[in-house]
N, CA, C and O of each residue as an XYZ file, in Angstrom:
444
protein
N       0.852     -1.171      0.000
C       0.000      0.000      0.000
C       0.897      1.234      0.000
O       1.871      1.292      0.750
N       0.575      2.217     -0.835
C       1.374      3.427     -0.925
C       0.983      4.397      0.184
O      -0.140      4.356      0.686
N       1.922      5.276      0.566
C       1.613      6.246      1.615
C       0.551      7.233      1.138
O       0.441      7.537     -0.050
N      -0.223      7.720      2.096
C      -1.290      8.660      1.763
C      -0.736     10.066      1.635
O       0.148     10.474      2.388
N      -1.262     10.790      0.684
C      -0.912     12.184      0.477
C      -1.696     13.030      1.475
O      -2.860     12.737      1.746
N      -1.080     14.071      2.024
C      -1.775     14.960      2.948
C      -3.020     15.525      2.267
O      -2.978     15.898      1.094
N      -4.113     15.586      2.998
C      -5.400     16.000      2.430
C      -5.336     17.363      1.758
O      -5.841     17.527      0.648
N      -4.723     18.342      2.414
C      -4.652     19.686      1.850
C      -3.921     19.718      0.521
O      -4.326     20.432     -0.397
N      -2.845     18.947      0.412
C      -2.083     18.868     -0.836
C      -2.911     18.180     -1.926
O      -2.926     18.627     -3.073
N      -3.602     17.091     -1.564
C      -4.444     16.389     -2.522
C      -5.547     17.312     -3.040
O      -5.813     17.351     -4.241
N      -6.186     18.053     -2.136
C      -7.267     18.962     -2.532
C      -6.736     20.022     -3.488
O      -7.383     20.321     -4.491
N      -5.578     20.593     -3.199
C      -4.995     21.616     -4.082
C      -4.730     21.057     -5.477
O      -5.034     21.706     -6.478
N      -4.169     19.865     -5.540
C      -3.880     19.241     -6.839
C      -5.177     18.923     -7.587
O      -5.266     19.113     -8.800
N      -6.167     18.442     -6.859
C      -7.455     18.114     -7.474
C      -8.123     19.361     -8.037
O      -8.638     19.335     -9.154
N      -8.120     20.442     -7.284
C      -8.717     21.695     -7.764
C      -7.999     22.197     -9.013
O      -8.638     22.734     -9.918
N      -6.681     22.029     -9.072
C      -5.927     22.439    -10.262
C      -6.361     21.614    -11.473
O      -6.535     22.162    -12.562
N      -6.535     20.317    -11.298
C      -6.994     19.462    -12.406
C      -8.383     19.863    -12.876
O      -8.655     19.901    -14.076
N      -9.254     20.161    -11.929
C     -10.608     20.579    -12.292
C     -10.584     21.886    -13.084
O     -11.320     22.036    -14.059
N      -9.738     22.830    -12.663
C      -9.621     24.107    -13.399
C      -9.181     23.857    -14.835
O      -9.718     24.457    -15.766
N      -8.208     22.974    -15.015
C      -7.716     22.659    -16.357
C      -8.800     22.036    -17.227
O      -8.781     22.189    -18.449
N      -9.748     21.331    -16.603
C     -10.855     20.698    -17.342
C     -12.073     21.616    -17.425
O     -13.129     21.201    -17.904
N     -11.934     22.860    -16.964
C     -13.043     23.826    -16.967
C     -14.269     23.324    -16.209
O     -15.405     23.517    -16.643
N     -14.021     22.677    -15.070
C     -15.107     22.223    -14.195
C     -15.107     23.123    -12.961
O     -14.170     23.075    -12.163
N     -16.149     23.943    -12.796
C     -16.211     24.817    -11.624
C     -16.233     23.994    -10.332
O     -16.981     23.023    -10.217
N     -15.405     24.394     -9.363
C     -15.313     23.671     -8.092
C     -15.140     24.664     -6.953
O     -14.516     25.715     -7.100
N     -15.711     24.297     -5.816
C     -15.675     25.152     -4.628
C     -15.409     24.288     -3.405
O     -16.001     23.219     -3.257
N     -14.529     24.743     -2.534
C     -14.338     24.079     -1.252
C     -15.375     24.687     -0.315
O     -15.268     25.853      0.066
N     -16.379     23.896      0.053
C     -17.447     24.415      0.908
C     -17.204     24.104      2.379
O     -17.860     24.665      3.257
N     -16.259     23.205      2.640
C     -15.797     22.988      4.007
C     -14.343     22.573      3.949
O     -13.982     21.604      3.281
N     -13.511     23.321      4.659
C     -12.091     23.015      4.728
C     -11.846     22.135      5.938
O     -12.196     22.489      7.064
N     -11.243     20.988      5.692
C     -10.982     20.044      6.763
C      -9.550     20.086      7.239
O      -8.819     21.036      6.959
N      -9.158     19.067      7.952
C      -7.799     18.948      8.468
C      -6.826     18.801      7.294
O      -7.010     17.942      6.431
N      -5.786     19.648      7.268
C      -4.874     19.662      6.121
C      -4.008     18.420      6.028
O      -3.480     18.112      4.960
N      -3.857     17.705      7.132
C      -3.017     16.517      7.115
C      -3.798     15.248      6.834
O      -3.409     14.463      5.970
N      -4.903     15.033      7.554
C      -5.562     13.743      7.477
C      -7.083     13.816      7.357
O      -7.764     12.823      7.612
N      -7.620     14.955      6.979
C      -9.078     15.051      6.845
C      -9.595     14.233      5.681
O      -8.968     14.171      4.623
N     -10.740     13.608      5.881
C     -11.391     12.868      4.800
C     -11.929     13.870      3.777
O     -12.169     15.032      4.104
N     -12.116     13.409      2.533
C     -12.586     14.278      1.455
C     -13.871     13.693      0.863
O     -13.949     12.502      0.563
N     -14.876     14.562      0.703
C     -16.103     14.213     -0.002
C     -16.204     15.127     -1.209
O     -15.994     16.335     -1.099
N     -16.523     14.553     -2.360
C     -16.696     15.310     -3.593
C     -18.157     15.208     -4.016
O     -18.687     14.113     -4.200
N     -18.800     16.365     -4.166
C     -20.193     16.409     -4.632
C     -20.192     17.037     -6.018
O     -19.538     18.054     -6.249
N     -20.932     16.420     -6.940
C     -21.094     17.004     -8.266
C     -22.582     17.247     -8.503
O     -23.398     16.330     -8.418
N     -22.914     18.494     -8.801
C     -24.285     18.874     -9.152
C     -24.361     18.940    -10.669
O     -23.520     19.566    -11.314
N     -25.370     18.292    -11.235
C     -25.508     18.252    -12.691
C     -26.401     19.373    -13.219
O     -26.749     19.389    -14.399
N     -26.768     20.298    -12.355
C     -27.505     21.512    -12.720
C     -28.906     21.222    -13.261
O     -29.494     22.045    -13.963
N     -29.432     20.040    -12.924
C     -30.802     19.684    -13.290
C     -31.592     19.280    -12.041
O     -32.627     18.619    -12.128
N     -31.073     19.697    -10.872
C     -31.722     19.352     -9.615
C     -31.216     18.067     -8.994
O     -31.684     17.661     -7.931
N     -30.250     17.414     -9.661
C     -29.708     16.156     -9.155
C     -28.234     16.318     -8.805
O     -27.568     17.239     -9.279
N     -27.735     15.411     -7.971
C     -26.334     15.456     -7.559
C     -25.879     14.074     -7.113
O     -26.690     13.180     -6.873
N     -24.573     13.923     -7.009
C     -23.939     12.732     -6.464
C     -22.839     13.183     -5.532
O     -22.223     14.226     -5.751
N     -22.588     12.404     -4.491
C     -21.469     12.676     -3.583
C     -20.643     11.399     -3.469
O     -21.186     10.296     -3.404
N     -19.332     11.566     -3.445
C     -18.398     10.442     -3.390
C     -17.460     10.605     -2.209
O     -17.100     11.721     -1.835
N     -17.067      9.471     -1.621
C     -16.081      9.481     -0.550
C     -15.104      8.337     -0.767
O     -15.397      7.378     -1.483
N     -13.935      8.452     -0.138
C     -12.938      7.393     -0.245
C     -13.282      6.277      0.727
O     -13.748      6.521      1.840
N     -13.047      5.062      0.292
C     -13.277      3.893      1.127
C     -12.159      2.899      0.841
O     -11.545      2.930     -0.225
N     -11.904      2.022      1.797
C     -10.876      1.006      1.581
C     -11.531     -0.272      1.091
O     -12.419     -0.811      1.751
N     -11.097     -0.759     -0.068
C     -11.588     -2.003     -0.645
C     -10.637     -3.114     -0.210
O      -9.513     -3.203     -0.703
N     -11.094     -3.967      0.721
C     -10.244     -5.034      1.240
C      -9.851     -6.029      0.153
O      -8.719     -6.514      0.137
N     -10.768     -6.335     -0.749
C     -10.484     -7.312     -1.807
C      -9.374     -6.824     -2.732
O      -8.512     -7.603     -3.140
N      -9.398     -5.544     -3.060
C      -8.395     -4.982     -3.967
C      -7.187     -4.418     -3.217
O      -6.189     -4.045     -3.834
N      -7.280     -4.358     -1.873
C      -6.225     -3.775     -1.046
C      -5.873     -2.364     -1.536
O      -4.706     -2.011     -1.699
N      -6.934     -1.571     -1.763
C      -6.735     -0.226     -2.296
C      -7.840      0.701     -1.792
O      -8.928      0.263     -1.419
N      -7.526      1.985     -1.793
C      -8.528      3.001     -1.481
C      -9.239      3.352     -2.783
O      -8.598      3.612     -3.801
N     -10.575      3.356     -2.741
C     -11.367      3.629     -3.934
C     -12.428      4.681     -3.616
O     -12.731      4.931     -2.449
N     -12.983      5.289     -4.646
C     -14.084      6.240     -4.490
C     -15.391      5.481     -4.582
O     -15.601      4.707     -5.516
N     -16.278      5.701     -3.611
C     -17.595      5.065     -3.603
C     -18.662      6.149     -3.507
O     -18.403      7.254     -3.030
N     -19.857      5.818     -3.966
C     -20.972      6.763     -3.900
C     -21.484      6.839     -2.469
O     -21.874      5.830     -1.880
N     -21.478      8.035     -1.926
C     -22.014      8.298     -0.590
C     -23.510      8.574     -0.674
O     -24.280      8.104      0.164
N     -23.921      9.335     -1.686
C     -25.326      9.689     -1.875
C     -25.530     10.098     -3.320
O     -24.611     10.594     -3.972
N     -26.748      9.886     -3.820
C     -27.110     10.365     -5.150
C     -28.612     10.527     -5.226
O     -29.367      9.838     -4.540
N     -29.035     11.464     -6.084
C     -30.452     11.726     -6.239
C     -30.727     13.210     -6.271
O     -29.888     13.986     -6.730
N     -31.896     13.622     -5.789
C     -32.202     15.054     -5.754
C     -31.136     15.808     -4.944
O     -30.720     15.356     -3.877
N     -30.705     16.951     -5.462
C     -29.611     17.680     -4.820
C     -29.911     18.017     -3.360
O     -29.007     17.992     -2.525
N     -31.155     18.330     -3.046
C     -31.498     18.655     -1.659
C     -31.251     17.461     -0.732
O     -30.815     17.640      0.405
N     -31.525     16.253     -1.210
C     -31.288     15.057     -0.399
C     -29.793     14.791     -0.226
O     -29.350     14.410      0.858
N     -29.021     14.990     -1.285
C     -27.565     14.821     -1.200
C     -27.001     15.855     -0.229
O     -26.132     15.531      0.581
N     -27.485     17.097     -0.301
C     -27.034     18.136      0.629
C     -27.351     17.771      2.075
O     -26.563     18.065      2.973
N     -28.494     17.136      2.309
C     -28.859     16.720      3.667
C     -27.875     15.675      4.199
O     -27.498     15.714      5.371
N     -27.465     14.751      3.344
C     -26.463     13.753      3.739
C     -25.150     14.448      4.081
O     -24.514     14.114      5.081
N     -24.740     15.413      3.258
C     -23.492     16.131      3.512
C     -23.564     16.930      4.805
O     -22.574     17.009      5.533
N     -24.702     17.517      5.104
C     -24.876     18.256      6.351
C     -24.664     17.329      7.547
O     -24.009     17.711      8.517
N     -25.208     16.121      7.486
C     -25.008     15.151      8.571
C     -23.539     14.734      8.664
O     -22.999     14.614      9.763
N     -22.894     14.514      7.519
C     -21.474     14.141      7.519
C     -20.618     15.234      8.156
O     -19.733     14.948      8.962
N     -20.890     16.491      7.789
C     -20.119     17.610      8.331
C     -20.315     17.746      9.835
O     -19.376     18.094     10.550
N     -21.519     17.476     10.322
C     -21.790     17.568     11.761
C     -21.027     16.485     12.528
O     -20.635     16.701     13.674
N     -20.814     15.331     11.908
C     -20.109     14.219     12.548
C     -18.594     14.352     12.483
O     -17.888     13.861     13.364
N     -18.090     15.018     11.440
C     -16.645     15.035     11.198
C     -16.180     16.459     10.904
O     -16.298     16.941      9.778
N     -15.661     17.110     11.907
C     -15.197     18.499     11.748
C     -13.932     18.602     10.896
O     -13.585     19.688     10.432
N     -13.243     17.481     10.688
C     -12.025     17.473      9.878
C     -12.309     17.206      8.399
O     -11.381     17.134      7.594
N     -13.575     17.063      8.044
C     -13.994     16.703      6.690
C     -13.812     17.854      5.700
O     -14.135     19.005      5.995
N     -13.290     17.519      4.527
C     -13.248     18.445      3.395
C     -14.461     18.153      2.526
O     -14.781     16.990      2.280
N     -15.143     19.200      2.057
C     -16.230     19.016      1.096
C     -15.921     19.892     -0.110
O     -15.777     21.109      0.011
N     -15.821     19.259     -1.273
C     -15.566     19.950     -2.528
C     -16.806     19.780     -3.388
O     -17.251     18.658     -3.630
N     -17.363     20.892     -3.848
C     -18.568     20.833     -4.680
C     -18.243     21.270     -6.095
O     -17.613     22.304     -6.315
N     -18.689     20.454     -7.059
C     -18.459     20.709     -8.480
C     -19.788     20.975     -9.158
O     -20.841     20.560     -8.676
N     -19.726     21.672    -10.280
C     -20.897     21.868    -11.133
C     -20.524     21.434    -12.541
O     -19.655     22.025    -13.183
N     -21.201     20.382    -13.011
C     -20.911     19.882    -14.352
C     -22.128     19.124    -14.872
O     -22.544     18.123    -14.288
N     -22.689     19.608    -15.971
C     -23.903     18.990    -16.526
C     -23.711     17.513    -16.835
O     -24.653     16.729    -16.717
N     -22.491     17.121    -17.234
C     -22.207     15.727    -17.565
C     -21.860     14.896    -16.330
O     -21.695     13.680    -16.434
N     -21.747     15.534    -15.166
C     -21.435     14.810    -13.942
C     -19.983     14.399    -13.813
O     -19.659     13.486    -13.054
N     -19.094     15.073    -14.557
C     -17.666     14.716    -14.504
C     -17.059     15.106    -13.156
O     -17.315     16.195    -12.641
N     -16.256     14.207    -12.596
C     -15.532     14.490    -11.353
C     -14.027     14.313    -11.532
O     -13.245     14.824    -10.731
N     -13.618     13.600    -12.569
C     -12.231     13.236    -12.847
C     -11.674     12.242    -11.826
O     -10.488     11.917    -11.884
N     -12.491     11.753    -10.897
C     -12.014     10.842     -9.857
C     -11.560      9.496    -10.417
O     -10.898      8.728     -9.719
N     -11.909      9.205    -11.668
C     -11.495      7.954    -12.292
C     -10.150      8.078    -13.011
O      -9.658      7.095    -13.566
N      -9.553      9.265    -13.010
C      -8.296      9.482    -13.712
C      -7.100      9.025    -12.882
O      -7.182      8.911    -11.659
N      -5.976      8.761    -13.577
C      -4.742      8.357    -12.903
C      -4.376      9.359    -11.820
O      -4.466     10.571    -12.017
N      -3.969      8.841    -10.691
C      -3.571      9.692     -9.578
C      -4.731     10.086     -8.685
O      -4.517     10.496     -7.544
N      -5.952      9.972     -9.176
C      -7.128     10.309     -8.367
C      -7.960      9.082     -8.080
O      -8.667      9.040     -7.073
N      -7.895      8.086     -8.940
C      -8.764      6.915     -8.833
C      -8.481      6.114     -7.565
O      -9.411      5.586     -6.957
N      -7.225      6.013     -7.157
C      -6.891      5.197     -5.984
C      -6.313      6.040     -4.888
O      -5.973      5.522     -3.824
């Protein structure tokens, strides 16, 4: 297993990639710069959204992105509100992209 990148550094690199892809992104909650968990929400601008979080896949022995919530944006926001209340170290990054692109499947972000 490879060492984990500090959360703040990962978020900065991710935001740079999103800018290069012309995907608007906003940090709506800044978490712990060293070890805060990261949630990525993408709003498709049609009233729907998805939120993703990192999880450890024991079978693959790797960290992967899994769907935390999806559906009407208000419902996804409610899930994020509960997550933020439970974890003060949590980072929340919100994207706006009609196609639902997050780039989380790209090299360097997928695992």
